[in-house]
mmCIF file of the C-alpha atoms, coordinates in Angstrom:
data_MODEL
# 
_entry.id   MODEL 
# 
loop_
_atom_site.group_PDB 
_atom_site.id 
_atom_site.type_symbol 
_atom_site.label_atom_id 
_atom_site.label_alt_id 
_atom_site.label_comp_id 
_atom_site.label_asym_id 
_atom_site.label_entity_id 
_atom_site.label_seq_id 
_atom_site.pdbx_PDB_ins_code 
_atom_site.Cartn_x 
_atom_site.Cartn_y 
_atom_site.Cartn_z 
_atom_site.occupancy 
_atom_site.B_iso_or_equiv 
_atom_site.pdbx_formal_charge 
_atom_site.auth_seq_id 
_atom_site.auth_comp_id 
_atom_site.auth_asym_id 
_atom_site.auth_atom_id 
_atom_site.pdbx_PDB_model_num 
ATOM 1   C CA . MET A 1 1   ? 108.835 106.070 112.508 1.00 0.00 ? 1   MET A CA 1 
ATOM 2   C CA . LEU A 1 2   ? 107.128 103.296 110.915 1.00 0.00 ? 2   LEU A CA 1 
ATOM 3   C CA . THR A 1 3   ? 103.936 105.951 111.061 1.00 0.00 ? 3   THR A CA 1 
ATOM 4   C CA . LYS A 1 4   ? 105.383 108.405 108.895 1.00 0.00 ? 4   LYS A CA 1 
ATOM 5   C CA . VAL A 1 5   ? 106.597 106.165 106.392 1.00 0.00 ? 5   VAL A CA 1 
ATOM 6   C CA . LEU A 1 6   ? 103.228 103.838 105.893 1.00 0.00 ? 6   LEU A CA 1 
ATOM 7   C CA . SER A 1 7   ? 101.090 107.621 105.946 1.00 0.00 ? 7   SER A CA 1 
ATOM 8   C CA . GLU A 1 8   ? 104.241 108.855 103.398 1.00 0.00 ? 8   GLU A CA 1 
ATOM 9   C CA . ILE A 1 9   ? 103.107 105.598 100.708 1.00 0.00 ? 9   ILE A CA 1 
ATOM 10  C CA . TYR A 1 10  ? 99.690  105.522 100.762 1.00 0.00 ? 10  TYR A CA 1 
ATOM 11  C CA . GLU A 1 11  ? 99.501  109.338 100.251 1.00 0.00 ? 11  GLU A CA 1 
ATOM 12  C CA . ARG A 1 12  ? 102.102 108.733 97.392  1.00 0.00 ? 12  ARG A CA 1 
ATOM 13  C CA . ASP A 1 13  ? 99.563  106.123 96.181  1.00 0.00 ? 13  ASP A CA 1 
ATOM 14  C CA . LEU A 1 14  ? 96.827  107.698 96.266  1.00 0.00 ? 14  LEU A CA 1 
ATOM 15  C CA . ASN A 1 15  ? 98.460  110.692 94.541  1.00 0.00 ? 15  ASN A CA 1 
ATOM 16  C CA . LYS A 1 16  ? 99.261  107.813 91.462  1.00 0.00 ? 16  LYS A CA 1 
ATOM 17  C CA . LEU A 1 17  ? 95.566  106.230 91.933  1.00 0.00 ? 17  LEU A CA 1 
ATOM 18  C CA . LYS A 1 18  ? 94.541  109.901 91.492  1.00 0.00 ? 18  LYS A CA 1 
ATOM 19  C CA . ASP A 1 19  ? 96.736  110.328 88.525  1.00 0.00 ? 19  ASP A CA 1 
ATOM 20  C CA . GLU A 1 20  ? 96.360  107.318 86.535  1.00 0.00 ? 20  GLU A CA 1 
ATOM 21  C CA . ILE A 1 21  ? 92.408  108.359 86.326  1.00 0.00 ? 21  ILE A CA 1 
ATOM 22  C CA . ASP A 1 22  ? 92.922  111.550 85.287  1.00 0.00 ? 22  ASP A CA 1 
ATOM 23  C CA . GLN A 1 23  ? 95.061  109.979 82.211  1.00 0.00 ? 23  GLN A CA 1 
ATOM 24  C CA . PHE A 1 24  ? 91.983  108.341 80.956  1.00 0.00 ? 24  PHE A CA 1 
ATOM 25  C CA . SER A 1 25  ? 91.230  110.607 78.050  1.00 0.00 ? 25  SER A CA 1 
ATOM 26  C CA . ASP A 1 26  ? 87.961  108.978 77.340  1.00 0.00 ? 26  ASP A CA 1 
ATOM 27  C CA . GLU A 1 27  ? 85.666  108.745 80.162  1.00 0.00 ? 27  GLU A CA 1 
ATOM 28  C CA . SER A 1 28  ? 84.184  106.132 78.671  1.00 0.00 ? 28  SER A CA 1 
ATOM 29  C CA . GLN A 1 29  ? 86.555  103.321 78.923  1.00 0.00 ? 29  GLN A CA 1 
ATOM 30  C CA . LEU A 1 30  ? 86.793  103.729 83.123  1.00 0.00 ? 30  LEU A CA 1 
ATOM 31  C CA . TRP A 1 31  ? 84.254  101.374 83.294  1.00 0.00 ? 31  TRP A CA 1 
ATOM 32  C CA . GLN A 1 32  ? 85.447  98.560  79.656  1.00 0.00 ? 32  GLN A CA 1 
ATOM 33  C CA . THR A 1 33  ? 87.291  95.705  79.849  1.00 0.00 ? 33  THR A CA 1 
ATOM 34  C CA . ARG A 1 34  ? 88.537  93.303  77.829  1.00 0.00 ? 34  ARG A CA 1 
ATOM 35  C CA . GLY A 1 35  ? 88.216  89.242  76.713  1.00 0.00 ? 35  GLY A CA 1 
ATOM 36  C CA . ASP A 1 36  ? 89.040  87.783  80.232  1.00 0.00 ? 36  ASP A CA 1 
ATOM 37  C CA . ILE A 1 37  ? 89.802  91.380  82.172  1.00 0.00 ? 37  ILE A CA 1 
ATOM 38  C CA . THR A 1 38  ? 86.669  91.695  84.608  1.00 0.00 ? 38  THR A CA 1 
ATOM 39  C CA . ASN A 1 39  ? 87.500  94.705  86.494  1.00 0.00 ? 39  ASN A CA 1 
ATOM 40  C CA . SER A 1 40  ? 87.590  98.235  84.901  1.00 0.00 ? 40  SER A CA 1 
ATOM 41  C CA . ALA A 1 41  ? 89.480  100.661 86.388  1.00 0.00 ? 41  ALA A CA 1 
ATOM 42  C CA . GLY A 1 42  ? 86.622  102.393 87.851  1.00 0.00 ? 42  GLY A CA 1 
ATOM 43  C CA . ASN A 1 43  ? 85.580  99.616  89.859  1.00 0.00 ? 43  ASN A CA 1 
ATOM 44  C CA . LEU A 1 44  ? 89.193  98.864  90.840  1.00 0.00 ? 44  LEU A CA 1 
ATOM 45  C CA . CYS A 1 45  ? 89.474  102.903 92.064  1.00 0.00 ? 45  CYS A CA 1 
ATOM 46  C CA . LEU A 1 46  ? 85.890  102.688 94.087  1.00 0.00 ? 46  LEU A CA 1 
ATOM 47  C CA . HIS A 1 47  ? 87.652  98.711  95.549  1.00 0.00 ? 47  HIS A CA 1 
ATOM 48  C CA . LEU A 1 48  ? 90.786  100.951 96.172  1.00 0.00 ? 48  LEU A CA 1 
ATOM 49  C CA . THR A 1 49  ? 88.936  104.016 98.181  1.00 0.00 ? 49  THR A CA 1 
ATOM 50  C CA . GLY A 1 50  ? 86.282  101.274 99.864  1.00 0.00 ? 50  GLY A CA 1 
ATOM 51  C CA . ASN A 1 51  ? 89.173  99.386  100.988 1.00 0.00 ? 51  ASN A CA 1 
ATOM 52  C CA . LEU A 1 52  ? 91.041  102.524 102.397 1.00 0.00 ? 52  LEU A CA 1 
ATOM 53  C CA . LYS A 1 53  ? 88.249  103.726 103.888 1.00 0.00 ? 53  LYS A CA 1 
ATOM 54  C CA . HIS A 1 54  ? 86.764  100.436 105.666 1.00 0.00 ? 54  HIS A CA 1 
ATOM 55  C CA . PHE A 1 55  ? 89.807  98.784  107.165 1.00 0.00 ? 55  PHE A CA 1 
ATOM 56  C CA . ILE A 1 56  ? 91.660  102.481 107.657 1.00 0.00 ? 56  ILE A CA 1 
ATOM 57  C CA . GLY A 1 57  ? 89.367  105.262 108.473 1.00 0.00 ? 57  GLY A CA 1 
ATOM 58  C CA . ALA A 1 58  ? 86.658  103.561 110.143 1.00 0.00 ? 58  ALA A CA 1 
ATOM 59  C CA . VAL A 1 59  ? 88.307  100.343 112.282 1.00 0.00 ? 59  VAL A CA 1 
ATOM 60  C CA . ILE A 1 60  ? 91.518  102.255 112.609 1.00 0.00 ? 60  ILE A CA 1 
ATOM 61  C CA . GLY A 1 61  ? 89.944  106.172 112.739 1.00 0.00 ? 61  GLY A CA 1 
ATOM 62  C CA . ASP A 1 62  ? 86.351  105.208 113.859 1.00 0.00 ? 62  ASP A CA 1 
ATOM 63  C CA . SER A 1 63  ? 85.341  107.689 110.779 1.00 0.00 ? 63  SER A CA 1 
ATOM 64  C CA . GLY A 1 64  ? 81.792  105.874 111.066 1.00 0.00 ? 64  GLY A CA 1 
ATOM 65  C CA . TYR A 1 65  ? 81.854  104.759 106.809 1.00 0.00 ? 65  TYR A CA 1 
ATOM 66  C CA . ILE A 1 66  ? 80.020  101.746 106.263 1.00 0.00 ? 66  ILE A CA 1 
ATOM 67  C CA . ARG A 1 67  ? 81.455  99.712  103.449 1.00 0.00 ? 67  ARG A CA 1 
ATOM 68  C CA . ASP A 1 68  ? 79.212  98.773  100.251 1.00 0.00 ? 68  ASP A CA 1 
ATOM 69  C CA . ARG A 1 69  ? 81.749  95.996  98.715  1.00 0.00 ? 69  ARG A CA 1 
ATOM 70  C CA . ASP A 1 70  ? 79.430  94.547  96.029  1.00 0.00 ? 70  ASP A CA 1 
ATOM 71  C CA . SER A 1 71  ? 78.331  98.079  94.624  1.00 0.00 ? 71  SER A CA 1 
ATOM 72  C CA . GLU A 1 72  ? 82.663  98.532  94.458  1.00 0.00 ? 72  GLU A CA 1 
ATOM 73  C CA . PHE A 1 73  ? 82.881  96.437  91.980  1.00 0.00 ? 73  PHE A CA 1 
ATOM 74  C CA . ALA A 1 74  ? 78.547  96.535  90.483  1.00 0.00 ? 74  ALA A CA 1 
ATOM 75  C CA . SER A 1 75  ? 78.768  100.547 90.260  1.00 0.00 ? 75  SER A CA 1 
ATOM 76  C CA . ARG A 1 76  ? 79.104  101.984 86.372  1.00 0.00 ? 76  ARG A CA 1 
ATOM 77  C CA . GLY A 1 77  ? 79.317  104.917 84.584  1.00 0.00 ? 77  GLY A CA 1 
ATOM 78  C CA . ILE A 1 78  ? 80.322  107.455 87.823  1.00 0.00 ? 78  ILE A CA 1 
ATOM 79  C CA . SER A 1 79  ? 82.138  110.129 85.968  1.00 0.00 ? 79  SER A CA 1 
ATOM 80  C CA . LYS A 1 80  ? 86.048  110.708 86.473  1.00 0.00 ? 80  LYS A CA 1 
ATOM 81  C CA . GLN A 1 81  ? 85.521  113.711 88.429  1.00 0.00 ? 81  GLN A CA 1 
ATOM 82  C CA . MET A 1 82  ? 83.817  112.124 90.995  1.00 0.00 ? 82  MET A CA 1 
ATOM 83  C CA . LEU A 1 83  ? 86.299  109.097 91.155  1.00 0.00 ? 83  LEU A CA 1 
ATOM 84  C CA . LEU A 1 84  ? 88.960  111.739 91.822  1.00 0.00 ? 84  LEU A CA 1 
ATOM 85  C CA . VAL A 1 85  ? 86.654  113.869 94.097  1.00 0.00 ? 85  VAL A CA 1 
ATOM 86  C CA . ASP A 1 86  ? 86.375  110.033 96.141  1.00 0.00 ? 86  ASP A CA 1 
ATOM 87  C CA . VAL A 1 87  ? 90.356  109.719 96.038  1.00 0.00 ? 87  VAL A CA 1 
ATOM 88  C CA . ASP A 1 88  ? 91.144  112.958 97.218  1.00 0.00 ? 88  ASP A CA 1 
ATOM 89  C CA . SER A 1 89  ? 88.630  111.659 100.568 1.00 0.00 ? 89  SER A CA 1 
ATOM 90  C CA . THR A 1 90  ? 90.200  109.225 100.805 1.00 0.00 ? 90  THR A CA 1 
ATOM 91  C CA . ARG A 1 91  ? 93.761  110.965 101.016 1.00 0.00 ? 91  ARG A CA 1 
ATOM 92  C CA . ASP A 1 92  ? 92.295  112.630 104.058 1.00 0.00 ? 92  ASP A CA 1 
ATOM 93  C CA . ILE A 1 93  ? 90.264  110.241 105.287 1.00 0.00 ? 93  ILE A CA 1 
ATOM 94  C CA . VAL A 1 94  ? 93.423  108.358 105.606 1.00 0.00 ? 94  VAL A CA 1 
ATOM 95  C CA . ALA A 1 95  ? 96.032  111.262 106.369 1.00 0.00 ? 95  ALA A CA 1 
ATOM 96  C CA . SER A 1 96  ? 93.495  111.958 109.224 1.00 0.00 ? 96  SER A CA 1 
ATOM 97  C CA . THR A 1 97  ? 94.392  108.286 110.617 1.00 0.00 ? 97  THR A CA 1 
ATOM 98  C CA . PHE A 1 98  ? 97.748  108.546 110.705 1.00 0.00 ? 98  PHE A CA 1 
ATOM 99  C CA . ALA A 1 99  ? 97.637  111.633 112.070 1.00 0.00 ? 99  ALA A CA 1 
ATOM 100 C CA . ARG A 1 100 ? 96.729  110.581 115.080 1.00 0.00 ? 100 ARG A CA 1 
ATOM 101 C CA . LEU A 1 101 ? 98.580  106.913 115.238 1.00 0.00 ? 101 LEU A CA 1 
ATOM 102 C CA . ASN A 1 102 ? 101.815 106.001 116.942 1.00 0.00 ? 102 ASN A CA 1 
ATOM 103 C CA . ASP A 1 103 ? 104.069 103.200 116.298 1.00 0.00 ? 103 ASP A CA 1 
ATOM 104 C CA . ASP A 1 104 ? 102.894 101.656 119.757 1.00 0.00 ? 104 ASP A CA 1 
ATOM 105 C CA . GLU A 1 105 ? 99.558  101.515 118.431 1.00 0.00 ? 105 GLU A CA 1 
ATOM 106 C CA . LEU A 1 106 ? 101.119 99.980  115.194 1.00 0.00 ? 106 LEU A CA 1 
ATOM 107 C CA . ALA A 1 107 ? 102.699 97.592  116.932 1.00 0.00 ? 107 ALA A CA 1 
ATOM 108 C CA . LYS A 1 108 ? 98.888  96.278  119.001 1.00 0.00 ? 108 LYS A CA 1 
ATOM 109 C CA . THR A 1 109 ? 96.711  93.214  117.391 1.00 0.00 ? 109 THR A CA 1 
ATOM 110 C CA . TYR A 1 110 ? 94.602  94.906  114.562 1.00 0.00 ? 110 TYR A CA 1 
ATOM 111 C CA . PRO A 1 111 ? 91.276  95.059  115.768 1.00 0.00 ? 111 PRO A CA 1 
ATOM 112 C CA . ILE A 1 112 ? 89.491  92.242  113.133 1.00 0.00 ? 112 ILE A CA 1 
ATOM 113 C CA . GLU A 1 113 ? 90.784  89.395  111.656 1.00 0.00 ? 113 GLU A CA 1 
ATOM 114 C CA . VAL A 1 114 ? 91.043  90.072  108.009 1.00 0.00 ? 114 VAL A CA 1 
ATOM 115 C CA . TYR A 1 115 ? 92.929  87.352  107.459 1.00 0.00 ? 115 TYR A CA 1 
ATOM 116 C CA . GLY A 1 116 ? 91.498  84.465  109.380 1.00 0.00 ? 116 GLY A CA 1 
ATOM 117 C CA . HIS A 1 117 ? 93.899  84.999  112.517 1.00 0.00 ? 117 HIS A CA 1 
ATOM 118 C CA . PRO A 1 118 ? 95.523  87.781  114.174 1.00 0.00 ? 118 PRO A CA 1 
ATOM 119 C CA . MET A 1 119 ? 98.104  90.073  112.909 1.00 0.00 ? 119 MET A CA 1 
ATOM 120 C CA . THR A 1 120 ? 99.347  93.910  114.011 1.00 0.00 ? 120 THR A CA 1 
ATOM 121 C CA . THR A 1 121 ? 98.379  96.764  112.816 1.00 0.00 ? 121 THR A CA 1 
ATOM 122 C CA . ALA A 1 122 ? 101.809 97.374  111.129 1.00 0.00 ? 122 ALA A CA 1 
ATOM 123 C CA . PHE A 1 123 ? 101.908 93.808  109.325 1.00 0.00 ? 123 PHE A CA 1 
ATOM 124 C CA . PHE A 1 124 ? 98.129  94.418  107.620 1.00 0.00 ? 124 PHE A CA 1 
ATOM 125 C CA . LEU A 1 125 ? 99.026  98.596  106.589 1.00 0.00 ? 125 LEU A CA 1 
ATOM 126 C CA . THR A 1 126 ? 101.839 96.895  104.969 1.00 0.00 ? 126 THR A CA 1 
ATOM 127 C CA . SER A 1 127 ? 100.083 93.816  103.924 1.00 0.00 ? 127 SER A CA 1 
ATOM 128 C CA . LEU A 1 128 ? 97.344  96.695  102.489 1.00 0.00 ? 128 LEU A CA 1 
ATOM 129 C CA . THR A 1 129 ? 99.806  98.635  100.421 1.00 0.00 ? 129 THR A CA 1 
ATOM 130 C CA . THR A 1 130 ? 100.901 95.704  98.411  1.00 0.00 ? 130 THR A CA 1 
ATOM 131 C CA . HIS A 1 131 ? 96.858  94.727  97.577  1.00 0.00 ? 131 HIS A CA 1 
ATOM 132 C CA . PHE A 1 132 ? 96.577  98.774  97.012  1.00 0.00 ? 132 PHE A CA 1 
ATOM 133 C CA . ASN A 1 133 ? 99.349  98.660  94.203  1.00 0.00 ? 133 ASN A CA 1 
ATOM 134 C CA . TYR A 1 134 ? 98.448  95.428  92.462  1.00 0.00 ? 134 TYR A CA 1 
ATOM 135 C CA . HIS A 1 135 ? 95.272  96.813  91.590  1.00 0.00 ? 135 HIS A CA 1 
ATOM 136 C CA . LEU A 1 136 ? 96.845  100.141 90.983  1.00 0.00 ? 136 LEU A CA 1 
ATOM 137 C CA . GLY A 1 137 ? 99.648  98.187  88.508  1.00 0.00 ? 137 GLY A CA 1 
ATOM 138 C CA . GLN A 1 138 ? 95.908  96.819  86.952  1.00 0.00 ? 138 GLN A CA 1 
ATOM 139 C CA . ILE A 1 139 ? 94.125  100.001 86.339  1.00 0.00 ? 139 ILE A CA 1 
ATOM 140 C CA . ASN A 1 140 ? 97.889  101.120 84.567  1.00 0.00 ? 140 ASN A CA 1 
ATOM 141 C CA . TYR A 1 141 ? 98.066  98.780  82.323  1.00 0.00 ? 141 TYR A CA 1 
ATOM 142 C CA . LEU A 1 142 ? 93.850  98.630  81.513  1.00 0.00 ? 142 LEU A CA 1 
ATOM 143 C CA . ARG A 1 143 ? 94.452  102.634 80.958  1.00 0.00 ? 143 ARG A CA 1 
ATOM 144 C CA . ARG A 1 144 ? 97.112  101.796 78.242  1.00 0.00 ? 144 ARG A CA 1 
ATOM 145 C CA . PHE A 1 145 ? 95.513  98.645  77.323  1.00 0.00 ? 145 PHE A CA 1 
ATOM 146 C CA . LEU A 1 146 ? 92.124  100.592 75.868  1.00 0.00 ? 146 LEU A CA 1 
ATOM 147 C CA . SER A 1 147 ? 93.695  103.719 74.762  1.00 0.00 ? 147 SER A CA 1 
ATOM 148 C CA . VAL A 1 148 ? 95.567  101.732 72.209  1.00 0.00 ? 148 VAL A CA 1 
ATOM 149 C CA . LYS A 1 149 ? 93.830  101.930 68.827  1.00 0.00 ? 149 LYS A CA 1 
# 
């Protein structure tokens, strides 16, 4: 049951990420920051998709994805359309990985120690949803903040 719940949460949240990115009417604002805000919405989008393609797709699903975390924060000027394609592709990778998981596998230890100690796959995947939504909220805030004239 938890596998189904997590799968639905990730699908919902990736759809919300796509919606947030799509709502940027001025594509250049995807790469803007202001004041003490150091990460643009575009970079946060790349970070979120890179995170899921790595921790779910590669580590659990053996997708072969090789993460370049530095480029998630250094890239600039990627089109909104390409970001949306990346979100769709990430959603497909996550969905196909969850389709092969079951609750018994969620009870096992996650294959790598992300926080410096062992944890169950269920714990890590649940924790990853909170990380995702933290950055999703930042993207929402940036979109609204940057659109104020």
